DSSP file (Angstrom, degrees, kcal/mol; ACC not computed):
  #  RESIDUE AA STRUCTURE BP1 BP2  ACC     N-H-->O    O-->H-N    N-H-->O    O-->H-N    TCO  KAPPA ALPHA  PHI   PSI    X-CA   Y-CA   Z-CA
    1    1 A M              0   0    0      0, 0.0     2,-0.1     0, 0.0     3,-0.1   0.000 360.0 360.0 360.0 133.9    0.0    0.0    0.0
    2    2 A N        -     0   0    0      1,-0.1     2,-0.2     0, 0.0    41,-0.0  -0.436 360.0 -95.5 -70.6 149.0    1.3    3.4   -0.9
    3    3 A A        -     0   0    0     -2,-0.1     2,-0.2     1,-0.1    -1,-0.1  -0.477  39.5-137.5 -65.9 130.3    1.7    5.9    2.0
    4    4 A A        -     0   0    0     18,-0.3     2,-0.4    -2,-0.2    40,-0.2  -0.552  18.3-158.4 -84.3 155.8   -1.4    8.1    2.3
    5    5 A E  E     +A   43   0A   0     38,-1.2    38,-1.9    -2,-0.2    37,-1.5  -0.999  14.5 173.1-141.2 137.4   -0.9   11.8    3.0
    6    6 A V  E     -AB  41  21A   0     15,-2.4    15,-3.3    -2,-0.4     2,-0.5  -0.994  15.4-155.5-139.6 145.8   -3.1   14.4    4.5
    7    7 A I  E     -AB  40  20A   0     33,-2.9    33,-2.9    -2,-0.3     2,-0.4  -0.990  12.1-163.0-121.4 125.7   -2.5   18.1    5.4
    8    8 A V  E     -AB  39  19A   0     11,-2.4    11,-2.0    -2,-0.5     2,-0.3  -0.843   6.3-155.8-108.8 147.5   -4.8   19.7    8.0
    9    9 A Y  E     -AB  38  18A   0     29,-2.7    28,-2.6    -2,-0.4    29,-1.2  -0.913  21.1-137.3-127.7 148.4   -5.1   23.4    8.5
   10   10 A E  E    S+     0   0A   0      7,-2.6     2,-0.2     5,-0.5     6,-0.2   0.851  88.4  35.9 -69.7 -36.6   -6.0   25.6   11.4
   11   11 A H  E >> S- B   0  15A   0      4,-2.4     4,-0.7     6,-0.3     3,-0.6  -0.722  93.4 -88.9-118.6 164.9   -8.2   28.1    9.4
   12   12 A V  G >4 S+     0   0    0     -2,-0.2     3,-0.7     1,-0.2    56,-0.2  -0.240 108.9  34.6 -63.7 161.8  -10.5   27.8    6.4
   13   13 A N  G 34 S-     0   0    0     54,-3.1    -1,-0.2    24,-0.2    54,-0.1   0.816 134.4 -68.8  56.8  33.4   -8.9   28.2    2.9
   14   14 A F  G <4 S+     0   0    0     -3,-0.6    -1,-0.2    53,-0.3     2,-0.2   0.849  95.5 142.5  61.6  40.6   -5.8   26.4    4.1
   15   15 A G  E <<  +B   11   0A   0     -4,-0.7    -4,-2.4    -3,-0.7    -5,-0.5  -0.561  36.6  21.9-107.2 172.5   -4.6   29.2    6.4
   16   16 A G  E    S-     0   0A   0     -6,-0.2     2,-0.0    -2,-0.2     0, 0.0  -0.280 108.5  -3.4  73.4-157.7   -2.9   29.3    9.8
   17   17 A K  E     -     0   0A   0     -8,-0.1    -7,-2.6    13,-0.0     2,-0.3  -0.318  69.6-165.8 -65.6 150.0   -0.9   26.5   11.2
   18   18 A S  E     -B    9   0A   0     -9,-0.2     2,-0.4    -8,-0.1    -9,-0.2  -0.940  13.0-158.2-135.8 161.2   -0.7   23.2    9.2
   19   19 A F  E     -B    8   0A   0    -11,-2.0   -11,-2.4    -2,-0.3     2,-0.6  -0.978   8.2-152.0-142.7 125.3    0.3   19.7    9.9
   20   20 A D  E     -B    7   0A   0     -2,-0.4     2,-0.4   -13,-0.2   -13,-0.2  -0.874  20.9-173.3-101.0 120.3    1.3   17.2    7.2
   21   21 A A  E     +B    6   0A   0    -15,-3.3   -15,-2.4    -2,-0.6     3,-0.1  -0.925  30.0 168.2-121.8 139.9    0.6   13.5    8.2
   22   22 A T  S    S+     0   0    0     -2,-0.4   -18,-0.3   -17,-0.2     2,-0.3   0.214  74.3  49.4-123.4   8.4    1.5   10.2    6.5
   23   23 A S  S    S-     0   0    0    -17,-0.1   -17,-0.1   -20,-0.1   -20,-0.0  -0.916 100.1 -70.4-141.5 167.4    0.5    8.1    9.6
   24   24 A D        -     0   0    0     -2,-0.3    59,-0.2    59,-0.1    -2,-0.1  -0.258  39.9-153.7 -60.7 144.2   -2.3    7.7   12.0
   25   25 A Q  B     -D   82   0B   0     57,-3.5    57,-2.2     1,-0.1    29,-0.2  -0.869  14.6-176.4-125.7  95.2   -2.8   10.6   14.5
   26   26 A P  S    S+     0   0    0      0, 0.0    27,-3.3     0, 0.0     2,-0.4   0.714  87.6  32.7 -67.0 -18.3   -4.5    9.5   17.8
   27   27 A G  S    S-     0   0    0     25,-0.2    54,-0.3    26,-0.1     3,-0.1  -0.992 110.7 -95.5-133.0 130.5   -4.3   13.2   18.8
   28   28 A A     >  -     0   0    0     52,-2.8     4,-0.7    -2,-0.4     5,-0.5  -0.160  56.4-104.0 -50.5 129.7   -4.6   15.8   16.0
   29   29 A G  T >4 S+     0   0    0      1,-0.2     3,-1.1     2,-0.2    -1,-0.1  -0.047  88.8  12.6 -62.4 153.6   -1.1   16.8   15.1
   30   30 A D  T 34 S-     0   0    0      1,-0.3    -1,-0.2    -3,-0.1    -2,-0.1   0.842 128.4 -58.9  55.6  44.2    0.9   19.9   16.1
   31   31 A N  T 34 S+     0   0    0     -3,-0.4    -1,-0.3     1,-0.1    -2,-0.2   0.814 100.2 131.0  59.2  33.6   -1.6   21.1   18.7
   32   32 A L    X<  +     0   0    0     -3,-1.1     3,-2.3    -4,-0.7     4,-0.5   0.186  22.6 145.1-101.1  16.5   -4.5   21.3   16.3
   33   33 A N  T 3  S-     0   0    0     -5,-0.5    47,-0.2     1,-0.3    18,-0.0  -0.353  82.8  -4.9 -56.6 126.7   -6.9   19.4   18.5
   34   34 A D  T 3  S+     0   0    0     45,-2.4    -1,-0.3     1,-0.1    46,-0.1   0.758 119.7  90.4  57.5  27.5  -10.4   20.9   17.9
   35   35 A K    <   +     0   0    0     -3,-2.3     2,-0.5    44,-0.5    -2,-0.2   0.298  47.9 120.5-130.0   7.3   -8.8   23.6   15.7
   36   36 A I        +     0   0    0     -4,-0.5    41,-1.4    43,-0.4    42,-0.5  -0.645  21.1 159.0 -84.4 124.9   -9.0   22.0   12.2
   37   37 A S        +     0   0    0    -28,-2.6    32,-2.3    -2,-0.5    33,-0.3   0.546  63.1  24.9-120.9 -14.3  -11.0   24.1    9.7
   38   38 A S  E     -A    9   0A   0    -29,-1.2   -29,-2.7    30,-0.2     2,-0.3  -0.989  62.4-163.5-150.8 157.5   -9.7   22.9    6.3
   39   39 A I  E     -AC   8  66A   0     27,-2.3    27,-3.4    -2,-0.3     2,-0.5  -0.997  13.1-159.4-145.1 139.4   -8.1   19.8    4.9
   40   40 A K  E     -AC   7  65A   0    -33,-2.9   -33,-2.9    -2,-0.3     2,-0.9  -0.978  11.6-160.7-116.8 115.9   -6.1   18.6    1.8
   41   41 A V  E     +AC   6  64A   0     23,-2.8    23,-2.0    -2,-0.5   -35,-0.2  -0.851  11.5 179.0 -94.2 106.0   -6.2   14.9    1.3
   42   42 A K  E     -     0   0A   0    -37,-1.5     2,-0.3    -2,-0.9   -36,-0.2   0.874  64.9 -12.8 -76.6 -38.6   -3.3   14.2   -1.0
   43   43 A S  E    S+A    5   0A   0    -38,-1.9   -38,-1.2    21,-0.1    -1,-0.3  -0.986 105.4  24.9-160.9 155.9   -3.7   10.5   -1.2
   44   44 A G  S    S-     0   0    0     -2,-0.3     2,-0.4   -40,-0.2   -41,-0.0  -0.113  83.8 -75.0  81.1 176.8   -5.6    7.7    0.5
   45   45 A T        -     0   0    0     17,-0.2    40,-2.8    18,-0.0     2,-0.4  -0.968  47.1-161.9-115.2 132.9   -8.9    7.8    2.4
   46   46 A W  E     -FE  61  84B   0     15,-2.6    15,-2.7    -2,-0.4     2,-0.5  -0.895  11.8-146.8-119.5 143.0   -8.8    9.3    5.9
   47   47 A R  E     -FE  60  83B   0     36,-3.1    36,-2.0    -2,-0.4     2,-0.5  -0.947  14.9-156.9-109.2 124.8  -11.3    9.0    8.8
   48   48 A F  E     -FE  59  82B   0     11,-3.2    11,-2.1    -2,-0.5     2,-0.3  -0.882  10.5-154.3-106.8 129.8  -11.5   12.0   11.0
   49   49 A Y  E     -FE  58  81B   0     32,-3.4    31,-3.0    -2,-0.5    32,-1.2  -0.754  21.4-137.4-112.1 150.8  -12.8   11.6   14.5
   50   50 A E  E    S+     0   0B   0      7,-2.5     2,-0.3     5,-0.5     6,-0.2   0.814  89.6  38.3 -69.8 -33.5  -14.5   13.9   17.0
   51   51 A Y  E >> S-F   55   0B   0      4,-2.4     4,-0.9     6,-0.3     3,-0.6  -0.777  94.0 -90.9-120.3 162.0  -12.5   12.7   20.0
   52   52 A I  T 34 S+     0   0    0     -2,-0.3     3,-0.5     1,-0.2   -25,-0.2  -0.237 107.8  34.1 -63.6 161.4   -8.8   11.7   20.6
   53   53 A N  T 34 S-     0   0    0    -27,-3.3    -1,-0.2    27,-0.2   -26,-0.1   0.816 134.9 -66.8  56.9  34.9   -7.9    8.1   20.2
   54   54 A Y  T <4 S+     0   0    0     -3,-0.6     2,-0.2   -28,-0.3    -1,-0.2   0.866  94.1 145.5  63.8  42.8  -10.4    7.6   17.3
   55   55 A G  E  <  +F   51   0B   0     -4,-0.9    -4,-2.4    -3,-0.5    -5,-0.5  -0.657  36.5  14.4-109.5 166.3  -13.6    8.1   19.4
   56   56 A G  E    S-     0   0B   0     -2,-0.2     0, 0.0    -6,-0.2     0, 0.0  -0.261 106.1  -5.8  76.5-159.0  -17.0    9.7   18.9
   57   57 A R  E     -     0   0B   0     -8,-0.1    -7,-2.5     1,-0.0     2,-0.3  -0.255  69.1-162.9 -65.1 157.4  -18.5   10.6   15.5
   58   58 A Y  E     -F   49   0B   0     -9,-0.2     2,-0.4    -8,-0.1    -9,-0.2  -0.975  13.4-157.7-144.1 159.7  -16.4   10.3   12.4
   59   59 A W  E     -F   48   0B   0    -11,-2.1   -11,-3.2    -2,-0.3     2,-0.4  -0.997  13.7-141.0-138.0 138.2  -16.3   11.4    8.8
   60   60 A D  E     -F   47   0B   0     -2,-0.4     2,-0.4   -13,-0.2   -13,-0.2  -0.854  18.3-176.8-104.9 134.3  -14.4    9.9    5.8
   61   61 A L  E     -F   46   0B   0    -15,-2.7   -15,-2.6    -2,-0.4     3,-0.1  -0.997   6.7-161.8-131.1 134.0  -12.7   12.0    3.2
   62   62 A G        -     0   0    0     -2,-0.4   -21,-0.2   -17,-0.2   -17,-0.2  -0.338  52.5 -42.0 -96.8-174.7  -11.0   10.8    0.0
   63   63 A P  S    S+     0   0    0      0, 0.0     2,-0.3     0, 0.0    -1,-0.2  -0.166  92.3  84.7 -54.2 136.9   -8.5   12.7   -2.1
   64   64 A G  E    S-C   41   0A   0    -23,-2.0   -23,-2.8    -3,-0.1     2,-0.5  -0.878  75.9 -81.3 154.9 175.6   -9.4   16.4   -2.7
   65   65 A E  E     -C   40   0A   0     -2,-0.3     2,-0.7   -25,-0.2   -25,-0.2  -0.954  30.5-169.4-113.4 123.3   -9.1   19.9   -1.2
   66   66 A Y  E     -C   39   0A   0    -27,-3.4   -27,-2.3    -2,-0.5   -52,-0.2  -0.870   3.2-174.6-115.0  95.1  -11.7   20.8    1.4
   67   67 A S  S    S+     0   0    0     -2,-0.7   -54,-3.1     1,-0.2     2,-0.3   0.682  80.9  23.4 -69.4 -16.8  -11.4   24.6    1.9
   68   68 A S    >>  -     0   0    0    -56,-0.2     3,-1.1   -55,-0.1     4,-0.6  -0.943  68.9-147.0-146.1 125.2  -13.9   24.4    4.8
   69   69 A V  G >4>S+     0   0    0    -32,-2.3     5,-2.4    -2,-0.3     3,-1.2   0.841 101.1  64.0 -61.3 -29.4  -14.6   21.2    6.8
   70   70 A E  G >45S+     0   0    0    -33,-0.3     3,-1.7     1,-0.3    -1,-0.3   0.848  94.2  59.2 -62.5 -32.5  -18.2   22.4    7.1
   71   71 A S  G <45S+     0   0    0     -3,-1.1    -1,-0.3     1,-0.3    -2,-0.2   0.720 105.4  50.8 -68.1 -18.8  -18.6   22.1    3.3
   72   72 A A  G <<5S-     0   0    0     -3,-1.2    -1,-0.3    -4,-0.6    -2,-0.2   0.267 127.8-100.6 -98.5   9.3  -17.7   18.4    3.7
   73   73 A G  T < 5S+     0   0    0     -3,-1.7    -3,-0.2     1,-0.3    -2,-0.1   0.639  83.8 126.6  84.6  14.8  -20.3   18.0    6.5
   74   74 A I      < -     0   0    0     -5,-2.4    -1,-0.3    -6,-0.1    -2,-0.2  -0.915  65.1-115.7-107.3 126.5  -17.9   18.2    9.4
   75   75 A P    >   -     0   0    0      0, 0.0     3,-0.9     0, 0.0     4,-0.2  -0.341  42.6 -99.2 -58.6 138.6  -18.5   20.7   12.2
   76   76 A D  T 3  S+     0   0    0      1,-0.2   -39,-0.2     2,-0.1   -40,-0.0  -0.270 101.9   8.3 -60.2 143.2  -15.8   23.4   12.3
   77   77 A N  T 3  S+     0   0    0    -41,-1.4    -1,-0.2     1,-0.1   -40,-0.1   0.840  97.6 111.5  56.9  39.4  -13.1   22.9   15.0
   78   78 A S    <   +     0   0    0     -3,-0.9     2,-0.4   -42,-0.5    -2,-0.1   0.483  39.0 105.6-118.9  -4.3  -14.4   19.4   15.9
   79   79 A I        +     0   0    0    -43,-0.3   -45,-2.4    -4,-0.2   -44,-0.5  -0.656  28.2 161.0 -86.1 129.4  -11.6   17.0   14.7
   80   80 A S        +     0   0    0    -31,-3.0   -52,-2.8    -2,-0.4     2,-0.3   0.563  65.2   8.9-120.1 -16.7   -9.4   15.5   17.4
   81   81 A S  E     - E   0  49B   0    -32,-1.2   -32,-3.4   -54,-0.3    -1,-0.4  -0.983  59.2-174.8-156.9 161.3   -7.9   12.5   15.7
   82   82 A F  E     +DE  25  48B   0    -57,-2.2   -57,-3.5    -2,-0.3     2,-0.3  -0.991   2.5 177.8-158.8 154.3   -7.6   10.9   12.3
   83   83 A R  E     - E   0  47B   0    -36,-2.0   -36,-3.1    -2,-0.3     2,-0.2  -0.990  36.1 -94.6-155.1 159.5   -6.2    7.8   10.6
   84   84 A Q  E       E   0  46B   0     -2,-0.3   -38,-0.2   -38,-0.2   -60,-0.1  -0.530 360.0 360.0 -73.3 139.6   -5.9    6.2    7.2
   85   85 A I              0   0    0    -40,-2.8   -39,-0.2    -2,-0.2    -1,-0.1   0.372 360.0 360.0-120.6 360.0   -8.7    3.6    6.4
């Protein structure tokens, strides 16, 4: 399996702090817990969770650019962990 890659951003339209991940993140990387507002899925399919350690509600996103998580059906500032599925 090829390594999947996702970049999460603090603000909408890919602004603010960002974190580039190629592995599972039981706590949203780089102090972005409950602060993720936009996402670029470079490869793979990723599952984003409401709570740390993959708990609570979750949302799946495939490759693409999501300038606002709300446009993908995810409440703003609600992601606490994520992993490749």
